[in-house]
VOGU-3710 file (C-alpha; in Angstrom, 3 decimals, decimal comma):
1> miknlqeeie> -44,212/97,150/53,462  -41,049/95,235/52,342  -41,965/92,098/54,455  -45,715/92,173/53,114  -44,310/92,586/49,448  -41,970/89,725/49,906  -44,734/87,518/51,444  -47,069/88,171/48,384  -44,527/87,467/45,824  -43,457/84,277/47,469
11> kfritqieiq> -47,160/82,895/47,830  -48,052/83,834/44,313  -44,825/82,369/42,870  -45,246/79,028/44,628  -48,961/79,023/43,512  -48,124/79,624/39,985  -45,480/76,711/39,768  -47,906/74,319/41,487  -50,599/75,111/39,086  -48,491/74,762/36,120
21> iekhkhllse> -46,945/71,250/37,147  -50,298/69,967/38,091  -51,745/71,185/34,774  -49,014/69,507/32,559  -47,912/66,533/34,854  -49,582/63,995/32,590  -47,629/65,067/29,605  -44,164/64,795/31,377  -41,543/62,141/31,436  -38,580/61,424/33,531
31> dallqcylvm> -40,168/62,843/36,764  -37,173/62,575/38,867  -35,063/64,560/36,465  -37,870/67,103/36,250  -38,205/67,513/40,091  -34,430/68,268/40,096  -34,892/70,930/37,612  -37,861/72,436/39,438  -35,699/72,704/42,444  -33,104/74,693/40,432
41> inqnlqvalk> -35,916/76,981/39,223  -37,014/77,509/42,639  -33,739/78,486/43,930  -33,109/81,003/40,979  -36,492/82,331/41,327  -36,023/83,155/44,830  -32,685/85,030/44,169  -34,330/86,787/41,197  -37,335/87,819/43,480  -35,109/89,233/46,042
51> eyiiqlldya> -33,166/91,116/43,367  -36,312/92,445/41,838  -37,795/93,638/45,166  -34,588/95,517/45,985  -34,576/97,250/42,460  -38,270/97,887/42,795  -38,026/99,674/46,109  -34,835/101,487/45,225  -36,561/102,923/42,202  -39,548/103,733/44,217
61> knlplpsnne> -37,614/106,280/46,500  -36,603/108,392/43,569  -38,532/110,290/40,795  -39,054/109,945/38,039  -39,894/106,131/37,751  -38,678/104,138/34,732  -41,010/102,901/32,026  -43,631/100,381/33,159  -42,158/97,140/31,926  -38,625/98,066/32,602
71> lavafsqsfi> -38,133/96,308/35,966  -39,973/93,326/34,694  -37,769/92,843/31,870  -34,774/93,176/34,247  -36,221/90,646/36,574  -36,902/88,125/33,664  -33,271/88,356/32,602  -32,324/86,928/36,040  -33,933/83,529/35,209  -32,071/80,484/34,031
81> pintpfikkf> -31,826/80,736/30,314  -34,703/79,021/28,481  -32,705/77,901/25,476  -30,435/75,336/27,161  -29,875/71,673/25,840  -31,985/70,287/28,626  -34,993/72,519/28,008  -34,864/71,794/24,207  -35,028/68,203/25,302  -38,020/68,654/27,425
91> kqvkkiiekv> -40,227/71,166/25,545  -43,065/70,796/27,941  -40,779/72,036/30,699  -39,985/75,191/28,681  -43,734/75,799/28,304  -44,267/75,483/32,113  -41,353/77,839/32,967  -42,627/80,475/30,247  -46,172/80,417/31,538  -44,958/80,950/35,228
101> nlnvlnhfrk> -42,549/83,745/34,177  -45,448/85,426/32,393  -47,891/85,123/35,108  -45,468/86,367/37,831  -44,143/89,412/35,753  -47,808/90,195/35,077  -48,506/90,137/38,757  -45,345/92,276/39,392  -46,440/94,870/36,971  -49,646/95,318/38,923
111> iydemrniqc> -47,615/95,938/42,095  -45,324/98,244/40,214  -48,074/100,360/38,839  -49,635/100,600/42,414  -46,089/101,883/43,562  -45,896/104,230/40,621  -49,370/105,676/41,423  -48,148/106,513/44,882  -44,987/108,261/43,588  -47,222/110,397/41,212
121> kkmeqqiken> -49,373/111,483/44,046  -46,156/112,358/45,991  -44,998/114,431/43,103  -48,266/116,122/42,781  -48,125/117,040/46,537  -44,645/118,506/46,113  -45,835/120,676/43,272  -48,807/121,808/45,614  -46,302/123,040/48,134  -45,479/125,850/45,906
131> dfskcvcaiy> -41,709/125,994/46,359  -40,287/128,649/44,166  -37,186/129,169/46,364  -34,686/129,224/43,293  -36,964/131,549/41,200  -35,752/135,347/40,683  -38,852/136,600/42,645  -38,079/134,377/45,536  -34,471/135,672/45,655  -35,713/139,177/45,937
141> qktktpksip> -38,553/138,383/48,328  -36,346/136,070/50,424  -39,027/133,462/50,623  -39,680/130,164/48,935  -43,457/131,090/48,537  -43,421/134,412/46,708  -46,548/136,223/45,889  -48,274/135,009/42,916  -47,460/136,834/39,591  -50,224/137,431/37,089
151> naiiiicfmc> -49,999/135,787/33,714  -47,026/133,818/34,721  -46,774/130,154/33,415  -45,084/127,765/36,082  -42,186/125,803/34,518  -40,261/122,933/36,238  -36,610/122,534/35,923  -35,612/119,275/33,970  -32,742/118,814/36,380  -33,416/119,832/39,884
161> rfqfhntclr> -37,417/119,743/39,748  -37,876/123,124/41,299  -40,558/125,504/39,947  -40,065/128,868/38,250  -42,266/131,600/36,826  -41,419/131,923/33,104  -41,837/135,844/33,244  -39,325/135,948/36,140  -36,710/134,274/33,986  -37,735/135,874/30,639
171> ykikdgqpsf> -37,937/132,351/29,377  -39,679/131,994/25,972  -41,939/128,909/25,978  -41,873/127,238/22,600  -43,501/124,182/20,893  -41,143/121,318/20,841  -38,885/122,698/23,430  -39,980/120,852/26,614  -36,639/120,670/28,430  -36,360/123,809/30,587
181> vcpqcilmnm> -33,240/124,003/32,803  -32,997/126,643/35,402  -30,301/129,185/35,809  -28,902/127,770/38,955  -28,494/124,363/37,375  -26,826/125,650/34,332  -24,371/127,722/36,385  -23,637/124,711/38,508  -23,038/122,237/35,752  -21,513/124,460/32,821
191> dplhkvenil> -18,045/122,974/33,375  -17,852/119,134/34,488  -14,043/119,660/35,054  -14,795/122,327/37,620  -16,872/120,194/40,029  -19,037/122,204/42,267  -18,362/121,297/45,959  -20,413/124,128/47,458  -22,636/126,988/46,475  -21,359/130,318/48,139
201> afltletrsq> -24,013/132,605/46,876  -26,652/133,473/44,113  -27,800/136,880/43,046  -29,372/138,606/39,933  -28,537/141,945/38,168  -30,877/143,890/35,951  -29,083/146,317/33,658  -30,368/149,723/32,627  -29,215/151,929/29,755  -29,600/155,307/31,664
211> seksttmnft> -28,239/154,254/35,050  -25,317/152,217/36,663  -26,494/149,165/38,323  -24,680/146,805/40,591  -25,121/143,977/42,997  -23,080/142,570/45,740  -22,680/139,051/47,206  -20,882/138,507/50,652  -19,706/135,118/51,891  -17,206/133,583/54,305
221> lnqvelnqsi> -14,761/130,839/53,369  -14,053/128,882/56,405  -12,121/125,988/54,893  -10,057/125,380/51,748  -8,751/121,931/50,489  -6,089/121,163/47,945  -6,949/121,888/44,363  -9,997/123,930/45,336  -10,798/127,253/43,798  -13,657/129,724/43,563
231> dircirldgy> -15,559/130,253/40,466  -17,602/133,393/39,547  -20,055/132,509/36,888  -22,848/134,510/35,147  -25,318/133,980/32,567  -27,648/136,420/30,608  -31,380/135,346/30,913  -32,334/136,022/27,286  -34,761/133,081/27,077  -32,912/130,949/24,594
241> ryeqswpdig> -28,931/130,855/24,988  -27,989/130,311/28,440  -24,053/130,373/28,278  -21,366/132,209/30,352  -22,012/135,823/29,683  -21,073/139,216/31,573  -22,933/142,494/31,053  -21,969/144,125/27,819  -20,210/147,053/29,726  -19,142/146,985/33,380
251> dlmingikvv> -16,768/145,231/35,615  -16,281/142,545/38,394  -14,688/143,484/41,815  -13,551/141,231/44,385  -12,749/142,706/47,806  -12,458/146,235/46,323  -10,047/145,068/43,617  -11,306/145,305/39,917  -10,461/141,933/38,302  -12,247/141,927/35,103
261> qfkplkvnss> -13,367/144,716/32,936  -16,208/144,128/30,440  -15,976/145,892/27,048  -18,820/145,609/24,437  -18,120/144,546/20,903  -18,045/146,973/18,022  -21,093/147,135/15,817  -19,089/146,002/12,744  -17,565/142,941/14,645  -17,720/139,642/12,719
271> lkyrkdeyyt> -18,766/138,070/16,089  -22,493/137,649/16,980  -21,857/137,770/20,709  -18,635/138,112/23,034  -17,180/134,963/24,016  -16,908/135,354/27,849  -15,265/133,023/30,443  -16,236/132,659/34,004  -13,507/133,959/36,533  -11,734/131,798/38,866
281> iknpkqgqyr> -10,052/132,751/42,153  -6,922/130,441/42,294  -5,641/129,239/45,658  -8,296/131,120/47,605  -7,600/132,098/51,259  -9,896/131,613/54,254  -11,828/134,695/55,313  -14,502/137,078/54,216  -15,255/137,834/50,379  -17,227/140,690/48,928
291> ivlrsqssnl> -17,980/140,341/45,314  -19,568/143,153/43,233  -20,857/142,873/39,697  -21,402/146,230/38,134  -23,216/147,301/34,801  -22,340/150,826/33,640  -24,488/153,155/31,952  -24,459/153,910/28,313  -25,307/156,789/26,189  -26,898/157,022/22,576
301> ndrknfqikt> -23,448/157,362/20,852  -22,291/154,136/22,846  -25,226/152,119/21,589  -24,650/153,312/17,912  -20,914/152,303/17,955  -21,141/149,105/20,102  -23,344/146,212/20,599  -24,917/147,083/23,815  -28,220/145,500/24,818  -30,281/147,206/27,481
311> dqlfyfgafl> -32,802/145,954/30,153  -31,040/142,880/30,319  -31,336/140,429/33,321  -28,115/138,361/34,585  -28,037/135,585/37,043  -24,660/135,044/38,680  -23,202/132,964/41,530  -20,175/131,887/43,414  -19,002/128,337/43,882  -16,292/126,414/45,673
321> iqeissteli> -15,113/124,082/43,030  -12,690/121,113/42,742  -10,622/120,866/39,708  -10,432/117,523/38,243  -8,933/115,837/35,080  -10,851/114,457/32,136  -9,570/110,996/33,181  -11,065/111,381/36,597  -14,299/112,653/35,077  -14,515/109,816/32,791
331> qqyqfdkskw> -13,982/107,231/35,621  -16,728/108,912/37,677  -19,163/108,099/34,890  -18,021/104,838/34,202  -18,285/103,594/37,749  -21,524/105,442/38,708  -24,591/103,258/37,786  -26,950/106,092/37,996  -25,185/107,508/34,804  -25,947/104,519/32,693
341> vntqqmkdni> -29,247/103,846/30,779  -29,857/100,157/30,244  -30,644/98,082/27,213  -34,474/97,816/27,731  -34,560/101,493/28,305  -32,944/102,384/25,113  -35,175/99,863/23,160  -38,154/101,619/24,657  -36,453/105,148/23,508  -35,717/103,996/20,137
351> wmysnlnqsv> -39,475/102,806/19,737  -40,678/106,192/21,049  -38,180/108,098/18,801  -39,344/106,084/15,756  -43,021/106,701/16,538  -42,697/110,444/17,266  -40,489/111,276/14,297  -42,616/109,512/11,601  -45,326/111,156/9,553  -48,480/109,980/7,854
361> diavnkisvs> -46,711/109,635/4,691  -43,381/108,362/5,859  -42,884/105,506/8,280  -39,675/104,981/10,215  -38,698/101,205/9,949  -35,045/101,435/10,415  -32,598/103,617/12,459  -28,855/103,724/11,531  -26,317/105,117/13,793  -22,424/105,018/13,662
371> licqittlpi> -20,246/104,016/16,545  -17,327/105,889/14,982  -16,167/108,960/17,039  -16,703/112,302/15,485  -13,569/113,662/16,979  -10,991/110,897/16,501  -12,538/109,088/13,673  -11,811/105,711/15,748  -14,382/103,398/17,224  -16,253/104,905/20,129
381> kipcrgilce> -14,932/103,782/23,548  -17,785/105,000/25,727  -20,958/105,817/23,856  -22,918/108,780/25,598  -25,267/111,562/25,043  -25,974/114,858/26,937  -29,011/114,795/29,187  -30,723/117,400/26,729  -30,039/115,404/23,605  -32,913/114,048/21,519
391> hiqcfcldsf> -30,946/111,809/18,998  -30,206/108,101/19,066  -26,549/108,785/17,690  -23,862/108,884/20,511  -20,533/110,539/20,800  -17,540/109,168/22,766  -17,341/110,277/26,294  -13,604/109,580/26,469  -12,466/111,539/23,470  -15,020/114,268/24,034
401> ckfiesltqk> -14,029/115,129/27,481  -10,289/114,946/26,584  -10,846/117,319/23,727  -12,655/119,782/25,792  -9,805/119,627/28,433  -7,597/120,643/25,719  -9,369/123,852/24,756  -8,612/127,226/26,252  -12,388/128,280/26,068  -14,343/125,210/27,004
411> kwscpvckri> -17,742/125,025/25,493  -19,477/121,831/26,451  -21,846/121,353/23,493  -22,920/118,000/21,998  -20,936/117,339/18,761  -24,138/115,864/17,166  -26,812/118,420/17,889  -24,836/121,439/19,485  -27,050/121,449/22,608  -25,313/122,205/25,876
421> cldfyidgyq> -24,158/119,373/27,769  -24,717/119,934/31,577  -24,451/116,239/32,289  -24,152/112,904/30,413  -25,549/109,398/30,433  -23,793/106,324/28,940  -25,973/104,266/26,457  -25,586/100,705/27,973  -27,144/99,151/24,789  -24,664/100,506/22,290
431> ysileflqnq> -21,819/99,775/24,795  -22,948/96,190/24,933  -23,169/96,155/21,053  -19,605/97,436/20,988  -18,375/94,702/23,380  -20,220/92,088/21,182  -18,556/93,226/17,990  -15,080/93,361/19,743  -15,512/89,868/20,910  -16,466/88,847/17,419
441> ktnkqsklsf> -13,187/90,508/16,158  -11,211/88,740/18,842  -12,607/85,367/17,827  -12,532/86,054/14,157  -16,189/85,337/13,691  -16,815/87,982/11,143  -15,241/88,660/7,801  -15,890/92,488/8,191  -13,322/94,503/10,136  -14,294/95,909/13,564
451> eqqvsninfd> -14,303/99,400/12,146  -16,650/98,464/9,014  -19,027/96,811/11,658  -19,211/99,697/13,968  -19,584/102,274/11,160  -23,159/101,408/10,548  -25,316/99,860/13,256  -28,932/99,268/12,432  -31,953/99,180/14,731  -35,588/98,291/13,632
461> knghyldnfi> -38,397/100,559/14,845  -38,880/98,560/18,150  -35,033/99,058/18,838  -33,766/95,585/18,043  -30,366/95,295/16,637  -30,725/94,142/13,165  -27,239/93,014/12,057  -26,632/90,351/14,787  -28,642/88,591/17,399  -27,371/89,424/21,032
471> dgsqlkftpg> -28,630/87,145/23,793  -30,192/89,097/26,534  -27,974/87,799/29,261  -24,957/89,543/27,294  -26,416/92,909/27,855  -25,682/94,782/30,989  -28,353/95,956/33,371  -27,510/99,229/34,484  -30,420/101,290/36,040  -30,305/105,107/35,708
481> rnyfneiyqq> -32,403/108,168/35,081  -33,889/107,942/31,535  -33,475/111,409/30,439  -34,215/110,588/26,762  -37,472/109,053/27,759  -38,481/112,121/29,667  -37,894/114,498/26,916  -39,801/112,375/24,431  -42,717/111,865/26,842  -42,989/115,761/26,929
491> kkqikedqmv> -42,719/115,879/23,328  -45,497/113,249/22,959  -47,675/115,316/25,293  -46,958/118,396/23,158  -47,870/116,612/19,977  -51,041/115,270/21,572  -52,003/118,862/22,791  -51,516/120,246/19,315  -53,626/117,425/17,750  -56,552/118,293/20,198
501> kl> -56,273/122,141/19,217  -56,604/121,229/15,595
//
């Protein structure tokens, strides 16, 4: 497949150059100089084509695929810049190169669309396989293909792509809330500073008011490395707020020893809910572990005086984790290309954001963001968002991680929208703008201070940076999964479905 694709692209490229040269040859002067330049183009096209093929095939291995023109734009940025003194001198050469580039890119888009269709078919096939191995019903029945559940809606996890029944998880499907994340992904990613190395066990517990309920997980720890611990984490499946939460009344036992006692809040408590923390076994030893999570029964008097919810479903698990510092976490994101979203992706995202957030009466022509950190009030160092965020505004990954690390009770919620941050991605577009403005400051090219410039960054509705022109070659190409685009594609579909119903 790779060989055939390379041959097809090479053949098409040569044909396009020959056609354009022949078409405009009578208009050109200084043929010798032109021929030298065409050789340069030929060499650079060859390199760019190889890079494009590698990127194309690399993306084709993973789902979801990026936007239709994304790789084409990345490929076009690999050409020799058109606005050079030489090209300005020979305008006809510029027309030839632009025409060749356009034809080649259109051809590539056709190839890319074909590959996208193949991947979509593969994804449909995966869904048809009916893999519900992470769903509550599958855990009880111990099979990845449990019996069908009447009136259940199939939902797919935004992170792991596994399937679930909404009724099994007591998940309330709401309009405008497309980004469902499964309990396992939440448990595994609720604290980035406690990096999960291995899943030890998963179980569920359903509480009843009239009886004591318990569930037991058993596992063997064969090997433990330095700085490794065991985390016991639990969330309440209430359909909307998936945070660390133990049963209202009960206890947690490890190898027959009670380590945590759960006490309910009083009815007149100022707190809406108890602020629970997961339990960590520091310096664990090799051997067998028996962990029991128990929910105690409550009488009518208890429920009058305390905040006790009955008939609750809990999902809990044990994980072998590696404790890392905020500095290590930040470096991991900086050097992992899959955690970056590139310039063209973000331009597409801003365009989509503008279109979906405007109404018949109000048009969105400009979007303003601030690159001042909400925590330190200094310019952002690394602009990022949580994977569930739906806003263009970024926060600083560096100061955010260091701030959370300093807290006793760590709650990883976005400082902009307050949504849970199970993972992050770095905005390569705003990062490049920061670099551009920083260089202006160094070269003293602007009368405004760096802080004044970054406090108000304006984009038009197509995602272009309004205040300054930035050459495409200055912006980094950093391919990664475009979470923002996926969320808004789902929101767009929901909006279209609502229009059809009306």
